[in-house]
C-alpha positions in Angstrom: 29.4 27.1 130.2 28.1 26.2 126.7 30.1 26.4 123.5 28.1 29.4 122.4 28.7 31.2 125.6 32.5 30.5 125.4 32.6 31.8 121.8 30.8 35.0 122.7 33.2 35.6 125.6 36.2 35.0 123.3 34.9 37.5 120.8 34.3 40.2 123.5 37.8 39.7 124.8 39.3 40.0 121.3 37.4 43.1 120.6 38.5 44.7 123.9 42.2 43.9 123.2 41.9 45.3 119.7 40.2 48.5 121.0 43.0 48.9 123.6 45.7 48.5 121.0 44.0 51.0 118.7 43.5 53.5 121.4 47.2 53.1 122.5 48.4 53.4 118.9 46.3 56.6 118.2 47.4 58.2 121.5 51.0 57.5 120.8 50.7 58.8 117.3 49.0 62.0 118.4 51.6 62.6 121.1 54.6 61.9 118.9 55.9 65.2 117.4 56.9 64.9 113.8 60.5 65.8 112.9 60.8 69.0 110.9 62.9 69.4 107.7 63.5 73.1 106.9 64.5 74.4 103.4 64.5 77.7 101.7 62.7 78.3 98.3 65.1 77.4 95.5 67.5 75.5 97.7 68.0 71.8 98.5 68.8 69.9 101.7 69.5 66.2 102.3 68.2 64.1 105.2 69.7 60.8 106.5 67.3 58.1 107.6 67.8 55.3 110.1 66.3 52.5 108.0 66.5 51.8 104.3 64.1 53.7 102.2 61.6 51.9 100.1 59.4 54.7 98.8 58.3 58.2 99.6 55.3 60.5 99.1 54.8 64.3 99.6 51.4 65.9 100.1 51.9 69.1 98.2 54.4 69.1 95.3 54.0 72.9 94.8 55.7 73.5 98.1 58.5 70.9 97.9 59.5 67.7 96.1 61.5 64.8 97.3 63.9 62.4 95.7 65.4 59.2 97.1 69.1 59.9 96.7 70.4 56.7 98.3 69.4 53.7 100.4 69.3 55.9 103.5 69.3 59.4 102.1 66.5 61.8 100.9 66.9 65.0 98.9 64.3 67.7 99.5 63.9 70.7 97.1 62.1 73.9 98.2 59.7 75.2 95.6 57.2 77.5 97.3 56.7 79.1 100.7 54.5 76.9 103.0 54.4 73.6 104.9 53.7 70.1 103.6 53.9 66.5 104.9 56.5 63.9 103.8 55.8 60.2 104.3 58.6 57.7 104.0 58.2 53.8 104.0 61.1 51.5 105.0 61.9 48.1 103.6 60.1 46.6 106.6 56.9 48.5 105.7 57.1 50.9 108.6 56.1 54.5 107.8 57.7 57.7 109.2 56.1 61.2 108.7 58.0 64.5 108.5 56.9 68.1 108.3 58.7 70.0 105.5 58.8 73.7 106.1 59.7 75.9 103.2 60.5 79.5 103.8 61.7 82.4 101.6 65.3 83.3 101.3 66.2 86.1 103.7 62.9 85.4 105.5 64.0 87.1 108.6 64.4 90.3 106.7 61.6 92.7 105.4 61.8 95.5 102.8 60.6 98.9 103.6 59.9 100.9 100.5 59.7 104.7 100.7 58.2 106.4 97.7 57.7 110.0 96.9 55.4 111.1 94.0 55.6 114.7 93.0 54.1 116.7 90.1 56.4 119.3 88.5 54.2 122.0 87.1 55.6 123.7 84.0 52.4 125.7 83.6 52.8 128.9 81.7 49.9 131.3 82.2 49.6 134.3 80.0 47.0 137.2 80.3 46.5 140.2 78.1 44.2 143.1 78.9 43.8 146.7 77.8 41.7 149.5 79.6 41.2 152.8 77.9 39.6 156.1 79.0 38.7 159.2 76.9 37.9 162.6 78.4 36.8 165.8 76.6 36.2 168.9 78.7 35.4 171.4 76.0 32.0 172.9 75.3 30.4 169.5 75.8 32.0 167.3 78.5 32.4 163.7 77.2 33.8 160.7 79.2 34.0 157.2 77.7 36.0 154.2 78.5 36.4 150.4 78.1 37.8 148.1 80.9 37.9 144.6 79.5 41.4 144.0 80.9 40.3 144.4 84.6 43.7 146.1 85.1 42.7 148.5 87.8 38.9 148.7 87.5 36.8 151.5 86.1 38.1 154.9 87.5 38.5 158.5 86.4 41.3 159.3 86.4 42.7 155.9 86.0 44.9 154.4 88.6 48.6 155.0 88.1 47.8 158.5 86.6 46.4 159.8 89.9 49.4 158.7 91.9 47.9 155.4 93.0 50.0 152.3 92.5 48.0 149.8 90.5 49.0 146.2 90.6 49.4 144.3 87.2 50.1 147.4 85.2 52.8 146.7 82.6 52.2 149.5 80.0 50.7 153.0 80.6 49.9 155.6 78.0 48.5 159.2 78.3 47.9 161.6 75.4 46.5 165.1 76.0 45.7 167.7 73.4 43.9 170.8 74.4 40.8 169.9 76.3 40.9 166.2 75.2 42.8 163.4 76.9 43.2 159.7 76.2 44.7 157.4 78.8 45.3 153.6 78.6 46.9 151.0 80.8 47.8 147.5 79.7 48.6 144.3 81.5 50.7 141.5 80.1 51.4 138.8 82.7 53.2 135.5 82.5 53.5 133.1 85.4 54.9 129.5 86.0 54.0 126.8 88.4 56.0 124.9 91.0 56.6 121.4 92.5 53.7 119.7 94.3 54.0 116.5 96.4 51.2 114.1 95.6 51.9 111.3 98.0 54.7 109.9 100.2 53.7 106.3 101.0 55.8 103.8 103.0 55.1 100.2 102.5 56.7 97.1 104.1 56.7 93.8 102.3 58.3 90.4 102.5 60.9 89.4 100.0 59.2 88.3 96.8 55.8 89.4 97.8 53.6 92.0 96.1 52.8 95.3 97.9 50.6 98.0 96.6 49.4 101.6 97.5 46.4 103.6 96.2 45.6 107.2 97.1 42.5 108.1 95.2 39.3 106.3 94.6 37.1 104.2 92.4 34.3 105.2 89.9 31.4 103.0 88.8 31.4 102.2 85.1 28.2 100.5 83.6 28.9 97.6 81.3 26.1 96.7 79.0 25.7 93.1 77.8 23.1 91.0 76.0 20.7 89.3 78.5 19.5 85.7 78.3 15.9 86.7 77.4 17.1 89.1 74.6 17.2 92.2 76.7 20.2 94.2 77.9 21.8 93.7 81.2 23.9 96.4 82.8 26.5 95.5 85.3 28.8 97.8 87.3 32.6 97.6 87.0 34.8 99.8 89.3 37.7 101.6 87.9 40.5 102.9 90.1 42.0 106.4 89.7 44.5 108.5 91.6 48.0 107.7 92.7 48.8 104.0 92.6 52.0 102.1 93.0 52.7 98.3 92.8 55.9 96.8 94.1 57.5 93.4 94.0 60.8 93.6 96.1 63.1 90.6 96.3 66.3 90.3 98.2 68.8 88.6 95.9 71.9 89.0 98.0 73.0 90.5 101.3 72.1 94.1 101.0 70.9 93.9 97.3 67.3 94.2 96.4 65.6 93.4 93.0 62.7 95.8 92.7 59.9 95.6 90.2 57.9 98.8 90.4 54.8 100.1 88.5 53.8 103.6 89.4 50.6 105.2 88.0 48.9 108.6 88.3 45.5 109.0 86.8 42.7 111.6 87.0 39.1 112.0 85.8 38.7 113.9 82.6 35.1 115.2 82.3 35.7 117.1 79.1 36.2 113.9 77.2 33.6 111.7 78.8 31.0 109.6 77.0 27.3 108.9 77.4 26.6 105.2 77.9 23.1 103.8 78.5 22.0 107.1 80.0 25.1 107.4 82.2 27.8 110.0 81.7 31.2 108.4 82.2 34.3 110.6 82.5 37.5 109.6 80.7 40.5 108.7 82.8 43.8 110.3 82.0 46.7 108.1 83.0 50.5 108.4 83.2 52.3 105.2 84.2 55.6 103.5 84.0 57.0 100.0 84.9 60.6 99.0 85.4 62.8 96.4 87.2 66.1 97.5 88.8 68.5 96.3 91.4 69.3 98.7 94.2 71.4 98.4 97.3 70.2 99.3 100.8 68.7 102.8 100.9 69.9 103.7 97.4 67.4 105.8 95.4 65.7 105.3 92.0 64.4 108.4 90.2 61.8 108.2 87.4 60.8 111.2 85.4 59.7 112.4 82.0 56.0 111.4 82.4 54.7 114.6 80.9 51.1 115.6 80.2 50.1 118.9 78.4 46.8 120.7 78.4 45.9 124.1 76.8 43.0 126.2 77.8 41.9 129.6 76.3 39.5 132.0 78.0 38.2 135.2 76.5 36.2 138.0 78.0 34.8 140.8 75.9 32.3 143.7 75.8 29.2 142.6 73.9 28.9 143.8 70.3 32.0 146.0 70.5 34.2 143.0 71.1 33.0 141.4 67.9 34.0 144.3 65.6 36.8 143.2 63.2 40.2 144.6 64.2 38.8 147.2 66.6 37.2 144.4 68.6 40.7 143.6 70.1 40.5 146.9 72.1 37.4 145.6 73.8 38.6 142.1 74.7 40.6 140.4 77.5 42.3 137.1 76.7 43.7 134.6 79.0 45.7 131.6 77.8 47.0 128.8 80.0 49.1 125.9 78.9 49.4 123.3 81.6 52.4 121.1 81.3 52.9 118.7 84.2 55.6 116.1 84.7 55.3 113.2 87.2 58.4 112.6 89.3 58.9 109.4 91.3 61.6 108.7 93.8 61.9 105.2 95.3 64.2 104.1 98.0 64.2 100.4 99.4 65.5 99.6 102.8 66.1 96.3 104.5 64.6 96.0 107.9 64.0 93.3 110.6 61.1 92.8 112.9 61.4 93.9 116.5 62.1 91.2 119.1 59.1 89.9 121.0 58.2 92.1 123.9 60.0 95.1 122.5 58.3 98.3 123.6 57.7 100.8 120.8 57.6 104.4 122.0 54.5 106.3 120.7 53.9 110.1 120.4 51.3 109.8 123.0 53.8 108.4 125.5 54.0 111.5 127.6 54.1 111.9 131.3 50.7 113.2 132.6 51.1 116.6 134.4 51.4 116.5 138.1 52.4 112.8 138.1 55.9 111.4 138.9 58.9 113.5 139.3 58.3 117.2 138.4 61.7 117.3 136.7 60.4 114.7 134.2 57.1 116.4 133.3 56.7 116.8 129.6 59.6 114.5 128.8 58.9 111.5 126.5 58.4 108.3 128.4 61.2 105.9 127.7 62.9 108.3 125.3 66.5 107.5 124.4 67.8 111.1 124.1 
């Protein structure tokens, strides 16, 4: 064997040994499970090491940071929810890797938020109307009447005076002299509104996380801007409207919840819309509030006083006659409506926990099929706990 041949054989052997060592090291590293260090957000834990610590490094400082507290002690501070890698080098130069798992406080608990949004209608509707009828049965029979009030409709004799009960009649007048007769009935109504539930959402969120609810829609709003070539570019921006609630619940102590809530109720107002670039854009009328409170489990928060007022007048009249000064009021019917609505919000947070793995959740459809199983159990809920 020549010198060159012996050198090549030695190189091949060295390469094979190095490859075997590399493969063995990689397979050992892959198979080795890293030790986990668990800490909650805003808290600190210490970790004792076997060897003396020389230096450390952490992959994501937004999740956690680490401080060398002693020759064989590390201090880990939880900063944000997530997982990151911690590498520690010993005085001998050997490195050890850890997985730092940062979870939220009370992470095994969730917050269920029950919300009721209702609109209390203080609307006062008023309606005034006067119907009149004139009869003359002398030498020349004459009948004339006006019915702008729509109290009982055109009729001779008028309802109420012929024994028929007429709804909405508040004032009745009859005057007869000889062969002439004047009758009149008047309506003066006032009514109020009532409470109307707008939405009853239930939202579940983790502690410290944002949850939101929207019952409504979005409208496209064109936005005009100067183009690069001197023209005008129109882009579309979507605006939300309807019932919207944003929550940020945080468990600060056992059974105590810090709740930041921002409810909003909005509607489209076409009477105050604007014309933009050939598009008619309705205005959005909005009522909203924002507050932060601390509530205990299942306590309730009530927010009220978000009042909106709108007045509408409607007039019906007989042409020409209704325009006569003073006398024209006898030929008119007037309706006035003042709409006053108040938004009422009731919020109740509740601490809940997830069901254990494998737990069967009964559903409304879990019913025994007719003619299957024990006849005594037909119609009973499967798995009911009654």
